[in-house]
C-alpha positions in Angstrom: -0.2 -0.6 -0.5 1.3 3.6 -1.0 1.7 5.9 1.7 0.2 9.8 0.4 1.6 12.7 1.4 -1.5 14.8 2.8 -0.6 18.7 2.8 -2.8 22.0 4.3 -3.8 24.7 1.5 -6.0 27.1 1.7 -8.0 28.2 -0.9 -9.3 31.7 -2.0 -11.4 33.7 -4.9 -14.5 31.4 -4.6 -18.2 33.2 -3.8 -21.1 31.9 -2.7 -24.9 32.5 -2.7 -26.6 34.3 0.4 -28.2 31.5 1.8 -24.4 29.6 1.8 -22.9 33.3 3.0 -25.4 32.9 5.9 -24.5 29.4 6.8 -20.5 29.8 7.3 -20.6 33.4 8.7 -23.4 32.5 11.8 -24.5 29.1 11.1 -28.2 30.5 10.8 -30.4 27.4 9.2 -33.7 28.9 10.1 -34.9 30.4 6.6 -33.3 27.6 4.9 -35.6 24.4 3.4 -35.3 20.8 3.7 -33.9 20.3 0.5 -32.0 23.1 0.3 -30.1 22.0 2.9 -29.5 18.8 2.1 -27.2 21.0 -1.2 -25.8 23.0 1.5 -24.6 20.2 3.8 -23.2 18.8 0.7 -21.6 21.7 -0.5 -19.4 22.1 3.5 -18.5 18.7 3.5 -16.8 18.6 0.1 -14.1 20.5 1.2 -12.2 17.5 3.0 -12.1 19.3 6.8 -11.2 22.2 5.9 -13.0 25.1 7.2 -15.8 28.0 5.0 -14.5 31.4 6.0 -16.7 34.7 4.6 -14.0 37.1 2.9 -14.8 40.4 4.7 -13.1 43.9 5.0 -13.4 47.0 4.5 -13.7 46.8 0.7 -16.1 44.2 -0.1 -14.4 43.5 -3.6 -15.3 39.9 -4.1 -18.9 40.5 -3.7 -20.8 40.5 -6.7 -24.3 42.1 -6.9 -25.9 39.8 -9.0 -24.8 36.7 -10.3 -26.0 33.8 -12.7 -22.8 31.2 -12.1 -23.0 28.5 -9.6 -22.2 28.7 -5.6 -19.2 27.3 -4.9 -21.0 26.1 -2.3 -24.1 24.5 -2.3 -23.6 24.3 -6.5 -27.0 25.8 -6.6 -27.1 27.6 -10.3 -29.5 29.8 -8.6 -29.1 33.8 -10.0 -28.4 36.4 -7.3 -25.9 37.9 -5.4 -22.5 36.3 -4.6 -20.6 36.5 -1.3 -16.6 35.8 -1.7 -15.2 33.0 0.6 -12.5 30.9 1.1 -11.7 27.3 2.5 -8.8 27.4 5.0 -6.8 24.6 5.9 -8.5 22.5 2.8 -7.1 18.5 3.0 -5.5 17.3 0.1 -3.6 14.0 -0.5 
């Protein structure tokens, strides 16, 4: 059996929808229905142990007011705002 080396890496430049941003920032699942919760949980689990964070700062330059690009977390294709996000300490092998 081959031994693979694992390393941690930060992934930046991601964009998440408003629902995913609420969950990442505050753990707020209240306004999200069960079907959408599944998609978000799947997206959060894809990170192999990494931690999702919103890219906050004085100049929210990574935010997009309107986009039809799929969310990088839940992968839903709903149009709307996208917020900058990163994954810290994502594990790769």
